N, C-alpha and C positions, 0 to 999 in steps of 0.2 A: 669777624675780621680775619683775613689771612695773615698769619704771623710768621710766614716763611718767606725766604728769598725765592725769586722765580726759579723754576726748574732748569731753565736754560742759562742761568747765571754763569758767567765765565770766570771761574777760579783759575788763576794762572800764576805766572812769575815773570819778572822783568830783568833784562840785561841790556847792554848797549854794545854795538860792534867794537868800538875802540877800547872798551874796558874789558872785553872778553876774548876777542878773536886772536890777537897777536898777528903773526904772519904779515908784518907791516910792510915788507918790501919784496914779497914773492908773488909769483903768478900775475905779474903786470901791475900790481897795486902801486900807486904813487903815495908820497908822504902826505899826511893830513895835518891839520893844525894841532891835533892831539899828540902827534909824534914828536913835537918839539917841547913838550911839557915834561920837566924833570920830576923826580920824586920829591915830595915835601914831607910833612909830618904833622902831628897834632900841634896846631898853633904856628906851624912853619909853612909859609906859602910855597907853592910850586913855582919854579922859574920857567919863563917862556924864552927859549933861546932862538937866535937868528940861525935857522938851519940846524942840522944835526952836528953836535960838537963831540969830537972824539974824547972819550974818558968820562962823559956824563952818563948817568943812568936814566934811561927813559922807560918807565915801567909798562907803558902801553905797547912797546915793541913786541914783547912776547905775551903780555897779559896772562891769561890762563890757558892759552893755546887752544881755545875753542875751535879755531879754524881746522885743526887736525883731530880734535877730540869730540866734535859735536855729536857723533853717533852714540858714543859712550854716555855723554851727558843727557841726551834725549831719552835714552833708556832709563836713566834715573828720574827724569821729569815724568816719564810715563808711569813709573812705579809710584811716584809721588801722587799721581792722579791729575796732573795739570790738564785743564781743558784748553788753555791757550798759552802761548809764549810770546811776550812782547820783546822784540829785538829791533835793531836798526840795520840799515844798509850803509856800508861805508862808501860814501860818494867817490872817494879816490880809488876804490877798488873797481869801480865801473868806468869812471872818467879820471885817469890819473892826475891830470892837471885841471880838470873841469872844463877844458877848452877843446878837447878832441871832438872830431865829427863822428867818429866811430867808437862805440863802447868796447871795453875790454871783455872779450868773450869768456876768458877764464874767471873773471870776477862774477859775471852773470851766472855762469854755470855753478859756482859755489853756492849762490843763494837758491838756484833751482834745487840743488841737492839738499840744502838745509831745509827748505820749505817742504820738499817731498818727504824728507825723513820725519818732520813734524807731523804732517798729515797722515802718513802711514801709521803713526803711533797715536792717532786720535787727538792731536794737539793743533789748534788753529793758530797760525802765525798772525800776530798783531804788529804792524811794521811802522817804524818812524823813519822818515826820509833823511832828516838831518838831525842827528843826536850829538851835538857838540863836536861835529866832525865835518870839516870843509876842506877841500884840497888845499895844501899849503901854497901851491902856485897862485891861488886866488888872492891870498894875502900879498904875495910877492909882486904879482902883475897888476892887481887892481886896488890893493889896499883894503880889501874886505867889502862888506855889504853896503857901506855908505856909497859905493860906486854903483850906479844903476846898470852898468854893463854886466853885473853879476846876476841880475834878475833872470834874463833868458837862459843863462847857463844852468841855473837851478831848475828852471822849467824843462829844459832839455833832458836833464837827469831824471826828473820826475816822470816825464812822458815815457822815457826808455824803460824804467822799472815798472811803471803802471802797465805798460803793454806786455812786458815779458811775463809778469806774474799775475796777469788779470784773472786767471782761473785758479790761482792758489791763495791769494790774499784778498780778504774782504775789508778788514779794518786797517785803515792807514791813519797816520798823523804826519803833518808836514814838518814843523820845526819843534824841537824839544825846549820847553821852558824859556822861550825868548823873552819873557818878562823878567827873567833874572837880571837882565841888564838895565832894568827900568830906571834906577837912580844913577847908574854909571859909576858907582863908587868902587866896585870891585873889578880891577883889570882882568882877572881870570874870567869873569862873566862876559865882559865885552869881547874878549878874545874868543871864547868858545861859542858864544852866540853869533858873533858877526865877523870873526877873523880880523879884528882891528886892534892895533896898539896905538893909543892916543897919546901924543906928545904934549908936554907942558904948555906949549904955545898954541895948541889947538883948542877949539871950542868943543869941549867934551859933550855937553848936553845936545848941541846941534848935531854932532856926528852920531850920537847914540840914537836920537830920535829919527834921523835920516835913515840909518841902517835898519831900525825897527820898521819904519814905514815901507822901505824897500822889501824887507822880508815878508811883510803882510801882503804886499802886492804880489810877490813871487808865490806865496801860499795860495792866494785867491786864484791866480792864473793856473796854478797846478791843479787846484780843485776843479776848475772848469775843464781842463784837459783830461783829468781822470774820469770825469763823468761821461765824457765823449767815448772814452775807451771801454768803460763798463759802468752803465748807469746804476748798477747795484752796489758799487763801491760805497762804503761808509767812510768818509774822509773827515777827520776831526783835527782840532788843534790840540796842543799840549802846553799847559800852564803850570807854573809853580805857584801854588796858593799858600800863602802865609798870612792868615788873617791878622790884622793889627787891631787889638782891642784898645779902648780908652782905659787909661790907668785909673781914672776917677770918673765920677758923674759930673764933673765940672763941664759946663757947656763947651769951653775951649778945647777940652780933651776930646769931646765927642766930634767936634769939627776936625781936629787933627787926625783922628781915626778915619773919618770919611775921606780926607785928602790923601792920607797914606795909602788907603785901600784903592782909591781911584787910580793912583799912579800904576799899581800892579794890574788893575782891571783894564787899562787902556788897550792892551794887546788883544785880550779876548773880546772886548767890546767891538773891536774892528773885525775880528774873525767871524763873529756871530751876526753883527748888525750891518756890516758892509760899509761903514762910513766912519770918518774921524769924529770922535765925540766932541761936543761943544766945550766941555771942560778942558779938553786937551788944546783945542784951538785958542781958548782964553789964556791958557798957561803959556803957549808959544808967544802970543801977543804980549803978555806981561813981561816975558823974559827977552823979547826982541829976537826970537828965533825964526828964521826963515827956512821952512822945510819944503823941499821940491816934490810936489805931487800934481800931476797933470789931470785934466778932466777925463782923459782916456783911462788913466790909472785909477781914478775914482770909480769909473764905470766897472773896471775889472774887480775892484773891491766889492762892489754891490752884487756882482754876478757870481762871486766865488765864495759864498759863505759856507760855513762848516756844518756837518750833520750832527756832530756830538762834541762834547768837551772832555778831553782826557786831561788829567791833572795829577800832580804829585802833591802829597801832603806829608810833611814831617813834623811841623811845629807851628806855633803861633808866636806873635810878637805883641808888645804892649807899648803904648806911646803916651806921653804927657807933655803938657805945657807948664806944669807947676815948677817954679824955680828951685825949690828946696829938695827935689828928688834927683838922685844921681843917675846919670845915663849917658848914652852916646848921641851926640847931636846929629840931626838929620840934615842933609843938604837941601832937599827940595821943600822942607817946611822949617825954615830957620828958627822959628820960635818953639819948636818941639824937639823932644829927644826920646829915643827908644830906651826902655827901662826894664828891669827884672820884674817878672810876675810872681809874687810870693805865694800864689795859689797852686803853682805847678812845680815839678822837679825838672832836672836837666840830666842829659847823658854825659859820658866822660869827655865828649867834645864840646860840651856847653850848649847843646841843642835842647831847647825846652821840650818837655814831654807832655802833650796835651791831647789825650784821646777825644775828649768832648769837642775839641776844636774841629775834628773831622766831621762830626755831625753838623756843627755850625757852618762849615764850608759847604757841605753838600746842600744844605737848605738855602744858604745865601746865594750860591751860584745857580741853583735851579730856579729860585725865585727871580733872579736877574735875567735869565736867558730862556727858560722854558724849553730846554733841550735835554736829551739823555746825557748822562754823565758816565765817566769811566775812570776809576781810580787806578792809574797805571804806575804809580810809585808810592810806596809807604813802607817804612822799615826802620830797623834799629841797628846802627853801626856800633860794634863793640869789640873789645879784645876777648877772643875766645881762647880758653885754655884746653890743650889736648892732654888727656890723662895718660897714664902709663899703658893703659889698655886701648889707646887710640879712640877714646870716646870724648864727645863734647857735650857737656851738660849746660845748655843755654836756656835755663828757665827765664832769665831776664828778657830774652827775645820772645819767648812764648808769651810771657805776661804782656809785653808791649803790643804784640800783634793781636792777642786776645782782646785787650781793652779797646783797640781801634776797631776791630771787627764788630764788637758789641755795639759801638756807637754807629758804625756803618749800617748795621741791621736796623737800629732804631730809626735812622733816617729813611730807610726803604720801607719797612713794614709799619711804622707808626706815623711817619711824616709824609709818605707817598712820593719820595724822590725816585725817579726812574734811573736805575743804575745798571750798566751793561755788565760790569765785572770788576774784579779786584786782582791786581798783579803786584804782589809785594816786591820791593826793589831788591836786586842782587840775590835772586833765588839760589844762586850758587855764588860763592865768594868770587869777587872780581876786584880789579884795581879801583880804588876810591877816586872818584872824579876830583873832589876838592883837595885832597891831600896827597894823592898818588900812592897811598899806602895799600898794602895787601892786608895788613893786620887790623885795619878798620873793616871788620867783617860784617856783612849783612845776611849772608846766605844761610840756607838750611842744609846746604852741602858744603863741607869744608874742603878747601883746596890747599894742599901742602906747598906753600910758598911764603917767603917772608918779605919784609920791606926792602931788602937788598937784592931780591930776585932769586934767592937760593931756595931750593926745595925740589921735591920729586914730582909735583903737580898731581899727586894722588888725590882722589876724591873720597871723602868719608861722610857718612850721614851723621848729622847732629841730632840731638833729642827733638829739636823743632821739626825735623823731617817727619817723624812718626806722628807728631801732633798735627801738623798741617795736612797730612794724608787723611787723618780722621776728620778734620774740619771739612775737607772737600767731599769725602765719602758721605757725610751727613748733610751736605749743602749748608754748612754753617750752624747746624743745630747743636753739635757737640763741640764745645769750645774748652 
């Protein structure tokens, strides 16, 4: 039996435009929904402001200045041995309000230059169309993705960049982690997925489902248009997979686990199968939700299914219906609550650390869909300490990644899961999406910047840089 990963396995790294580029208001770029998110902290949520407020600190405005420093960074990525770089295109850099008829040529040229620089250095671009980044004007003028008028605006953007980069990019993803908003409980997820702020007197579930359905229609339509432009495109979806385990073998816990996972699978079920699942239709019926989807739109869903499934994996969750176990009540399963799993540890931010869960997800998702998979986010956010000699000894990150890669390899070589590649998140330190911090660091390359925006932006290699370099050189044999 072959015990090795495929020779063409795409070892890479991942970033997102709004967390790395900066240059938020130059060269014709319009503000995006990420540009009105303030800095937060560990346990302190980011605020979403109405427009840009003077005196507030918005960490995405400068980020790590990748816009001006990408050539320097790509040289580091080349030295690291990356075979691919996952990044995203800032929609508002191409269409500043999302509503223009003509795209912003300066924005298009930036991505031409970026992708050319990657390709020149043997790095394949893997591109997400919308990674928590929608023009702010789409919120102001349409109220976000619950409005069907936004669908053709996204498709126009997709067509534009598909056509422009048709000879430079093969692997695309439409929306990043749109299943984050599945339960609607976190306002930041509803905002970043759908550009919506839901008021207390509005029907949250109906709006989140409507926005999700509209995004799925927009994605399928974009897939159709992309295939017309270049039939060789590989266009995938991108999901956040957090498997929810049953706390016990009580049958009620098993059912709670099934229901909790269903809610998160809804989006990829539609992406892959091209229709609304019956379990979702039943849920809408039981809750009295009316979701607007026409026969023509259902046809678009059927015709625009994805080629592969990209996903993030950071952690697992655990659910129970047992009354004497402490936990957080779930909204969509009133009799159940999310509880601590005593078999696994957690990070400084309280995220469960469960490497075996990655193997579980790879098997579960492949069995469900029978499509190639692509791990496009996985990583460990931590406080890194800079020594007096400007070194970062991040053994904790190496251990986390090693344990996850070991489980990934088992899924591929022992279980037979077809996997395109692996791009650990934040290959270089970037602004944290959740907290807006710089000091929640994922990278193998350190960026000298703190949570208040101070620093030289100097890049330094961490110990994990040399370790990952070796992993790539040996195609995962030397961990």
